[in-house]
DSSP file (Angstrom, degrees, kcal/mol; ACC not computed):
  #  RESIDUE AA STRUCTURE BP1 BP2  ACC     N-H-->O    O-->H-N    N-H-->O    O-->H-N    TCO  KAPPA ALPHA  PHI   PSI    X-CA   Y-CA   Z-CA
    1    1 A M              0   0    0      0, 0.0     2,-0.1     0, 0.0     3,-0.0   0.000 360.0 360.0 360.0 133.1    0.0    0.0    0.0
    2    2 A T     >  -     0   0    0      1,-0.1     4,-2.3     4,-0.0     5,-0.1  -0.352 360.0-108.4 -80.7 168.6    1.3    3.4   -0.9
    3    3 A I  H  > S+     0   0    0      2,-0.2     4,-2.6     1,-0.2     5,-0.2   0.921 121.7  51.3 -63.6 -43.0    1.1    6.4    1.5
    4    4 A S  H  > S+     0   0    0      1,-0.2     4,-2.2     2,-0.2    -1,-0.2   0.906 110.0  49.2 -61.0 -41.4   -1.5    8.0   -0.7
    5    5 A E  H  > S+     0   0    0      2,-0.2     4,-2.9     1,-0.2    -1,-0.2   0.895 110.0  51.9 -64.8 -38.8   -3.5    4.8   -0.7
    6    6 A A  H  X S+     0   0    0     -4,-2.3     4,-2.6     2,-0.2     5,-0.2   0.916 108.7  50.3 -63.5 -43.0   -3.2    4.6    3.1
    7    7 A Q  H  X S+     0   0    0     -4,-2.6     4,-2.2     1,-0.2    -2,-0.2   0.926 113.9  45.3 -60.1 -43.9   -4.5    8.2    3.4
    8    8 A L  H  X S+     0   0    0     -4,-2.2     4,-2.7     2,-0.2    -2,-0.2   0.914 112.4  50.6 -66.3 -42.8   -7.5    7.4    1.2
    9    9 A K  H  X S+     0   0    0     -4,-2.9     4,-2.3     2,-0.2    -2,-0.2   0.901 111.1  48.1 -64.3 -41.4   -8.2    4.1    3.0
   10   10 A V  H  X S+     0   0    0     -4,-2.6     4,-2.9     2,-0.2    -1,-0.2   0.927 111.7  50.9 -63.0 -44.1   -8.1    5.8    6.4
   11   11 A D  H  X S+     0   0    0     -4,-2.2     4,-2.2    -5,-0.2    -2,-0.2   0.919 111.0  47.8 -60.3 -44.3  -10.4    8.5    5.1
   12   12 A E  H  X S+     0   0    0     -4,-2.7     4,-1.5     2,-0.2     5,-0.3   0.904 113.0  48.8 -63.6 -41.1  -12.9    6.0    3.7
   13   13 A W  H  X>S+     0   0    0     -4,-2.3     4,-3.4     2,-0.2     5,-1.8   0.935 110.5  50.2 -64.0 -46.5  -12.8    4.0    7.0
   14   14 A I  H  <5S+     0   0    0     -4,-2.9     5,-0.3     1,-0.2    -1,-0.2   0.921 113.5  45.8 -57.7 -44.8  -13.4    7.2    9.1
   15   15 A K  H  <5S+     0   0    0     -4,-2.2    -1,-0.2    -5,-0.2    -2,-0.2   0.750 123.8  32.7 -74.0 -23.9  -16.4    8.2    7.0
   16   16 A S  H  <5S+     0   0    0     -4,-1.5    -2,-0.2    -3,-0.2    -3,-0.2   0.832 137.5  12.9-101.1 -38.5  -18.0    4.8    6.9
   17   17 A V  T  <5S+     0   0    0     -4,-3.4    -3,-0.2    -5,-0.3    -2,-0.1   0.793 127.4  48.5-106.1 -41.5  -17.1    3.2   10.3
   18   18 A G  S   <S-     0   0    0     -5,-1.8     2,-2.6     1,-0.2    -3,-0.2   0.476  89.1-142.3 -84.4  -1.8  -15.8    6.0   12.4
   19   19 A V  S    S-     0   0    0     -6,-0.3     2,-0.3    -5,-0.3    -1,-0.2  -0.353  70.5 -11.8  72.9 -58.9  -18.7    8.4   11.6
   20   20 A R  S    S-     0   0    0     -2,-2.6     2,-0.1    -3,-0.1    -5,-0.0  -0.975  82.1 -82.6-159.2 166.2  -16.3   11.5   11.5
   21   21 A Y        -     0   0    0     -2,-0.3     3,-0.1     1,-0.1     2,-0.1  -0.462  43.1-117.3 -69.7 145.2  -12.8   12.6   12.3
   22   22 A F        -     0   0    0      1,-0.2    -1,-0.1    -2,-0.1     5,-0.0  -0.391  53.1 -78.1 -66.1 163.4  -12.1   13.6   15.9
   23   23 A S     >  -     0   0    0      1,-0.1     4,-2.7    -2,-0.1     5,-0.2  -0.213  40.6-110.9 -61.7 159.0  -11.0   17.2   16.0
   24   24 A E  H  > S+     0   0    0      1,-0.2     4,-2.1     2,-0.2     5,-0.1   0.880 119.9  51.5 -59.2 -38.8   -7.5   18.0   15.0
   25   25 A L  H  > S+     0   0    0      2,-0.2     4,-2.1     1,-0.2    -1,-0.2   0.921 109.9  48.4 -66.4 -43.0   -6.6   18.9   18.6
   26   26 A T  H  > S+     0   0    0      1,-0.2     4,-2.6     2,-0.2    -2,-0.2   0.929 112.1  49.5 -61.5 -44.5   -8.0   15.6   19.9
   27   27 A N  H  X S+     0   0    0     -4,-2.7     4,-2.4     1,-0.2    -1,-0.2   0.844 107.8  54.2 -65.6 -32.2   -6.1   13.7   17.2
   28   28 A T  H  X S+     0   0    0     -4,-2.1     4,-2.0    -5,-0.2    -1,-0.2   0.920 110.1  46.9 -65.3 -42.4   -2.9   15.6   18.2
   29   29 A A  H  X S+     0   0    0     -4,-2.1     4,-2.2     1,-0.2    -2,-0.2   0.907 112.2  50.3 -64.1 -41.2   -3.4   14.5   21.8
   30   30 A L  H  X S+     0   0    0     -4,-2.6     4,-2.7     2,-0.2    -2,-0.2   0.879 107.4  54.2 -64.7 -37.3   -4.1   10.9   20.6
   31   31 A L  H  X S+     0   0    0     -4,-2.4     4,-2.5     2,-0.2    -1,-0.2   0.919 108.6  49.0 -61.0 -43.3   -0.9   11.0   18.5
   32   32 A T  H  X S+     0   0    0     -4,-2.0     4,-2.0     1,-0.2    -2,-0.2   0.907 111.2  50.2 -61.9 -42.5    1.1   12.0   21.6
   33   33 A E  H  X S+     0   0    0     -4,-2.2     4,-1.6     2,-0.2    -2,-0.2   0.921 111.3  47.8 -62.1 -45.0   -0.5    9.2   23.5
   34   34 A E  H  X S+     0   0    0     -4,-2.7     4,-1.9     1,-0.2    -2,-0.2   0.894 109.8  51.8 -66.3 -39.9    0.3    6.6   20.8
   35   35 A V  H  X S+     0   0    0     -4,-2.5     4,-2.6     1,-0.2    -1,-0.2   0.888 107.4  54.9 -62.3 -37.6    3.9    7.8   20.6
   36   36 A G  H  X S+     0   0    0     -4,-2.0     4,-2.3     1,-0.2    -1,-0.2   0.870 104.7  52.8 -61.8 -37.2    4.1    7.4   24.3
   37   37 A E  H  X S+     0   0    0     -4,-1.6     4,-1.8     2,-0.2    -1,-0.2   0.883 109.6  48.2 -67.2 -37.9    3.0    3.8   24.0
   38   38 A V  H  X S+     0   0    0     -4,-1.9     4,-2.6     2,-0.2    -2,-0.2   0.929 111.3  51.3 -63.5 -45.0    5.7    3.1   21.5
   39   39 A A  H  X S+     0   0    0     -4,-2.6     4,-2.7     1,-0.2    -2,-0.2   0.881 106.5  54.4 -61.1 -38.8    8.2    4.8   23.8
   40   40 A R  H  X S+     0   0    0     -4,-2.3     4,-1.6     2,-0.2    -1,-0.2   0.937 110.9  44.8 -61.3 -47.2    7.1    2.6   26.7
   41   41 A I  H  X S+     0   0    0     -4,-1.8     4,-3.2     1,-0.2     5,-0.4   0.921 113.4  50.7 -63.4 -43.2    7.7   -0.6   24.7
   42   42 A M  H  X>S+     0   0    0     -4,-2.6     4,-2.5     1,-0.2     5,-1.1   0.908 109.2  51.2 -61.6 -42.2   11.1    0.7   23.5
   43   43 A A  H  <5S+     0   0    0     -4,-2.7     6,-1.5     3,-0.2    -1,-0.2   0.841 117.9  38.8 -64.3 -33.2   12.2    1.6   27.0
   44   44 A R  H  <5S+     0   0    0     -4,-1.6     7,-0.2    -5,-0.2    -2,-0.2   0.861 123.5  37.3 -86.7 -37.6   11.3   -1.9   28.2
   45   45 A K  H  <5S+     0   0    0     -4,-3.2    -3,-0.2    -5,-0.2    -2,-0.2   0.885 137.4  14.3 -82.2 -39.9   12.4   -4.0   25.3
   46   46 A Y  T  <5S+     0   0    0     -4,-2.5    -3,-0.2    -5,-0.4    -2,-0.1   0.546 121.4  59.1-113.8 -12.5   15.6   -2.1   24.3
   47   47 A G  S   <S-     0   0    0     -5,-1.1    -4,-0.1    -6,-0.2    -3,-0.0  -0.076  98.6 -82.2-103.6-156.0   16.2    0.1   27.3
   48   48 A D  S    S+     0   0    0     -2,-0.1    -4,-0.1     2,-0.1     2,-0.1   0.567  92.5  94.3 -92.3 -11.3   16.8   -0.4   30.9
   49   49 A Q        -     0   0    0     -6,-1.5     2,-0.3    -9,-0.1    -2,-0.1  -0.446  65.6-135.4 -81.6 157.3   13.3   -0.8   32.2
   50   50 A S        -     0   0    0     -2,-0.1     2,-0.1     1,-0.0    -5,-0.1  -0.779  27.5 -98.0-107.1 156.7   11.6   -4.2   32.6
   51   51 A F        -     0   0    0     -2,-0.3     2,-0.2    -7,-0.2     5,-0.1  -0.441  33.1-127.4 -69.8 143.1    8.1   -5.1   31.6
   52   52 A K    >>  -     0   0    0     -2,-0.1     3,-1.8     1,-0.1     4,-0.6  -0.471  38.0 -93.7 -79.7 164.6    5.4   -5.0   34.2
   53   53 A G  G >4 S+     0   0    0      1,-0.3     3,-0.6     2,-0.2    -1,-0.1   0.853 124.5  40.5 -49.7 -45.4    3.3   -8.1   34.5
   54   54 A N  G 34 S+     0   0    0      1,-0.2     3,-0.3     2,-0.1    -1,-0.3   0.441 107.1  64.9 -87.8   0.8    0.5   -7.0   32.1
   55   55 A E  G X4  +     0   0    0     -3,-1.8     3,-2.4     1,-0.2    -1,-0.2   0.527  69.0  95.7 -98.8  -6.9    2.8   -5.4   29.5
   56   56 A S  T << S+     0   0    0     -4,-0.6    -1,-0.2    -3,-0.6    -2,-0.1   0.719  83.7  53.1 -62.6 -20.6    4.7   -8.5   28.4
   57   57 A D  T 3  S+     0   0    0     -3,-0.3    -1,-0.3     2,-0.1    -2,-0.1   0.201  77.1 143.1 -97.7  16.7    2.3   -9.0   25.4
   58   58 A A    <   -     0   0    0     -3,-2.4     2,-0.7     1,-0.1    -3,-0.1  -0.323  43.7-143.7 -59.3 136.3    2.9   -5.4   24.2
   59   59 A D     >  -     0   0    0      1,-0.2     4,-2.2     2,-0.0     5,-0.2  -0.876  14.4-171.2-111.9 101.6    2.9   -5.3   20.4
   60   60 A L  H  > S+     0   0    0     -2,-0.7     4,-2.6     1,-0.2     5,-0.2   0.900  86.8  52.8 -59.2 -44.1    5.4   -2.8   19.0
   61   61 A A  H  > S+     0   0    0      1,-0.2     4,-2.2     2,-0.2    -1,-0.2   0.909 109.9  48.4 -60.1 -43.0    4.2   -3.2   15.4
   62   62 A D  H  > S+     0   0    0      2,-0.2     4,-2.0     1,-0.2    -1,-0.2   0.900 111.6  49.5 -65.4 -40.5    0.6   -2.5   16.4
   63   63 A E  H  X S+     0   0    0     -4,-2.2     4,-1.9     2,-0.2    -2,-0.2   0.892 110.6  50.1 -66.7 -38.7    1.5    0.5   18.4
   64   64 A M  H  X S+     0   0    0     -4,-2.6     4,-2.4     1,-0.2    -1,-0.2   0.891 109.1  52.5 -65.0 -37.9    3.6    1.9   15.5
   65   65 A A  H  X S+     0   0    0     -4,-2.2     4,-2.7    -5,-0.2    -2,-0.2   0.874 105.8  54.4 -64.5 -36.4    0.6    1.3   13.3
   66   66 A D  H  X S+     0   0    0     -4,-2.0     4,-2.2     2,-0.2     5,-0.2   0.907 108.0  49.8 -62.0 -41.2   -1.6    3.3   15.7
   67   67 A V  H  X S+     0   0    0     -4,-1.9     4,-2.3     1,-0.2    -2,-0.2   0.942 112.6  46.9 -60.6 -47.7    0.9    6.2   15.4
   68   68 A L  H  X S+     0   0    0     -4,-2.4     4,-2.7     1,-0.2    -2,-0.2   0.902 109.4  55.0 -62.1 -41.8    0.7    6.0   11.6
   69   69 A W  H  X S+     0   0    0     -4,-2.7     4,-2.2     1,-0.2    -1,-0.2   0.943 111.1  42.9 -56.5 -51.5   -3.1    5.8   11.7
   70   70 A V  H  X S+     0   0    0     -4,-2.2     4,-2.6     1,-0.2    -1,-0.2   0.880 112.9  53.3 -67.7 -36.4   -3.5    9.0   13.7
   71   71 A L  H  X S+     0   0    0     -4,-2.3     4,-2.4    -5,-0.2    -1,-0.2   0.906 108.7  50.0 -63.2 -40.8   -0.8   10.8   11.6
   72   72 A L  H  X S+     0   0    0     -4,-2.7     4,-2.5     2,-0.2    -2,-0.2   0.895 109.5  52.1 -63.7 -39.4   -2.7    9.8    8.5
   73   73 A C  H  X S+     0   0    0     -4,-2.2     4,-2.7     2,-0.2    -2,-0.2   0.950 110.4  47.3 -59.4 -48.9   -5.9   11.2   10.1
   74   74 A L  H  X S+     0   0    0     -4,-2.6     4,-1.9     1,-0.2     6,-0.2   0.885 110.9  51.7 -62.5 -38.9   -4.2   14.5   10.8
   75   75 A A  H  X>S+     0   0    0     -4,-2.4     5,-2.4     1,-0.2     4,-0.7   0.936 111.6  47.1 -62.6 -45.4   -2.8   14.7    7.3
   76   76 A N  H ><5S+     0   0    0     -4,-2.5     3,-0.8     1,-0.2    -2,-0.2   0.920 112.6  49.6 -61.0 -43.7   -6.2   14.1    5.9
   77   77 A Q  H 3<5S+     0   0    0     -4,-2.7    -1,-0.2     1,-0.2    -2,-0.2   0.819 116.8  40.2 -66.6 -31.4   -7.8   16.7    8.2
   78   78 A T  H 3<5S-     0   0    0     -4,-1.9    -1,-0.2    -5,-0.2    -2,-0.2   0.342 112.5-111.4-104.0   5.6   -5.2   19.4    7.4
   79   79 A G  T <<5 +     0   0    0     -3,-0.8     2,-0.5    -4,-0.7    -3,-0.2   0.753  61.9 154.0  74.9  24.4   -4.9   18.8    3.7
   80   80 A V      < -     0   0    0     -5,-2.4     2,-1.0    -6,-0.2    -1,-0.2  -0.773  38.8-148.1 -91.1 125.6   -1.3   17.4    3.8
   81   81 A D     >  -     0   0    0     -2,-0.5     4,-2.6     1,-0.2     5,-0.2  -0.821  12.2-164.5 -86.9 102.8   -0.3   15.1    1.0
   82   82 A L  H  > S+     0   0    0     -2,-1.0     4,-2.6     1,-0.2     5,-0.2   0.788  83.3  58.6 -66.8 -27.7    2.1   12.9    2.9
   83   83 A T  H  > S+     0   0    0      2,-0.2     4,-2.3     1,-0.2    -1,-0.2   0.965 112.1  40.2 -62.9 -50.6    3.7   11.4   -0.2
   84   84 A S  H  > S+     0   0    0      1,-0.2     4,-2.6     2,-0.2    -2,-0.2   0.905 115.1  52.6 -63.4 -42.5    4.7   14.9   -1.4
   85   85 A A  H  X S+     0   0    0     -4,-2.6     4,-2.0     1,-0.2    -1,-0.2   0.904 110.9  47.0 -61.7 -41.4    5.7   15.9    2.1
   86   86 A L  H  X S+     0   0    0     -4,-2.6     4,-2.4     2,-0.2    -1,-0.2   0.900 111.2  51.0 -68.9 -40.4    7.9   12.9    2.5
   87   87 A E  H  X S+     0   0    0     -4,-2.3     4,-2.0     1,-0.2    -2,-0.2   0.930 112.5  46.9 -60.9 -44.5    9.5   13.4   -0.9
   88   88 A N  H  X S+     0   0    0     -4,-2.6     4,-2.4     1,-0.2    -2,-0.2   0.864 110.6  53.2 -64.2 -36.1   10.2   17.1   -0.1
   89   89 A N  H  X S+     0   0    0     -4,-2.0     4,-2.7     2,-0.2     5,-0.2   0.887 106.8  51.4 -68.3 -39.3   11.6   16.0    3.3
   90   90 A F  H  X S+     0   0    0     -4,-2.4     4,-2.6     2,-0.2    -2,-0.2   0.933 111.1  48.6 -59.7 -45.7   14.0   13.5    1.6
   91   91 A A  H  X S+     0   0    0     -4,-2.0     4,-2.3     2,-0.2     5,-0.2   0.918 112.2  48.6 -62.1 -43.8   15.2   16.3   -0.7
   92   92 A K  H  X S+     0   0    0     -4,-2.4     4,-2.2     1,-0.2     5,-0.3   0.943 114.0  45.2 -61.1 -49.2   15.7   18.7    2.3
   93   93 A K  H  X S+     0   0    0     -4,-2.7     4,-2.9     1,-0.2     5,-0.3   0.877 112.1  52.6 -64.8 -37.8   17.6   16.2    4.3
   94   94 A T  H  X S+     0   0    0     -4,-2.6     4,-1.3    -5,-0.2    -1,-0.2   0.933 114.4  40.6 -64.8 -46.1   19.8   15.1    1.4
   95   95 A S  H  < S+     0   0    0     -4,-2.3     4,-0.2    -5,-0.2    -1,-0.2   0.846 124.3  38.5 -72.3 -31.9   20.8   18.6    0.6
   96   96 A R  H  < S+     0   0    0     -4,-2.2     4,-0.3    -5,-0.2    -2,-0.2   0.847 125.9  29.0 -85.2 -37.0   21.3   19.7    4.2
   97   97 A D  H  X S+     0   0    0     -4,-2.9     4,-2.8    -5,-0.3     5,-0.4   0.526  85.6  94.7-112.1  -7.0   22.8   16.6    5.8
   98   98 A T  H  X S+     0   0    0     -4,-1.3     4,-2.0    -5,-0.3     5,-0.2   0.953 100.3  30.9 -55.0 -57.3   24.8   14.6    3.3
   99   99 A L  H  > S+     0   0    0     -5,-0.2     4,-2.5    -4,-0.2    -1,-0.2   0.885 116.0  60.8 -68.9 -37.3   28.2   16.1    4.1
  100  100 A R  H  4 S+     0   0    0     -4,-0.3     4,-0.2     1,-0.2    -1,-0.2   0.919 111.6  37.9 -56.5 -46.2   27.2   16.7    7.7
  101  101 A H  H >< S+     0   0    0     -4,-2.8     3,-1.0     1,-0.2    -1,-0.2   0.882 114.7  54.0 -74.9 -38.2   26.7   13.0    8.3
  102  102 A Q  H 3< S+     0   0    0     -4,-2.0    -2,-0.2    -5,-0.4    -1,-0.2   0.848 113.8  43.0 -63.2 -32.5   29.6   11.9    6.2
  103  103 A E  T 3< S+     0   0    0     -4,-2.5     2,-0.8    -5,-0.2    -1,-0.2   0.388  85.6 112.1 -95.3   3.5   31.9   14.1    8.1
  104  104 A N    X   -     0   0    0     -3,-1.0     3,-1.6    -4,-0.2     4,-0.5  -0.687  51.5-162.4 -82.0 108.3   30.5   13.2   11.6
  105  105 A N  G >  S+     0   0    0     -2,-0.8     3,-0.8     1,-0.3    -1,-0.2   0.764  86.6  67.0 -62.3 -25.7   33.2   11.3   13.4
  106  106 A K  G 3  S+     0   0    0      1,-0.2    -1,-0.3    -3,-0.1    -2,-0.1   0.745 100.7  49.6 -66.5 -22.7   30.7   10.0   15.8
  107  107 A L  G <  S+     0   0    0     -3,-1.6     2,-0.3    -6,-0.2    -1,-0.2   0.549  91.0  95.7 -93.9  -8.8   29.0    8.0   13.0
  108  108 A K    <         0   0    0     -3,-0.8    -6,-0.0    -4,-0.5    -5,-0.0  -0.618 360.0 360.0 -85.9 142.1   32.3    6.4   11.8
  109  109 A N              0   0    0     -2,-0.3    -1,-0.1     0, 0.0    -3,-0.1   0.471 360.0 360.0 -76.3 360.0   33.2    2.9   13.0
């Protein structure tokens, strides 16, 4: 599925199953909440924290998909074409960071 297809599919789902989009502010809060859930799993799986008893079945992929879902909602609500935005972001990073990263001694083995 392309990013554009994902945006369209989320929009169709919202309009048929979800009734309507939550407000942009609510979705921004939900995005923050979902990112926090990803961070919790990362801290426990890859960081120094341990899982609590009921967290051991935490699904990182599902939580990342939740982040993407809400981001797609926000893009749809605000008229952002994420395919175009990502292409522009690649171009920006390439022109800005190519030499910076190549010359960063911290990144060299």
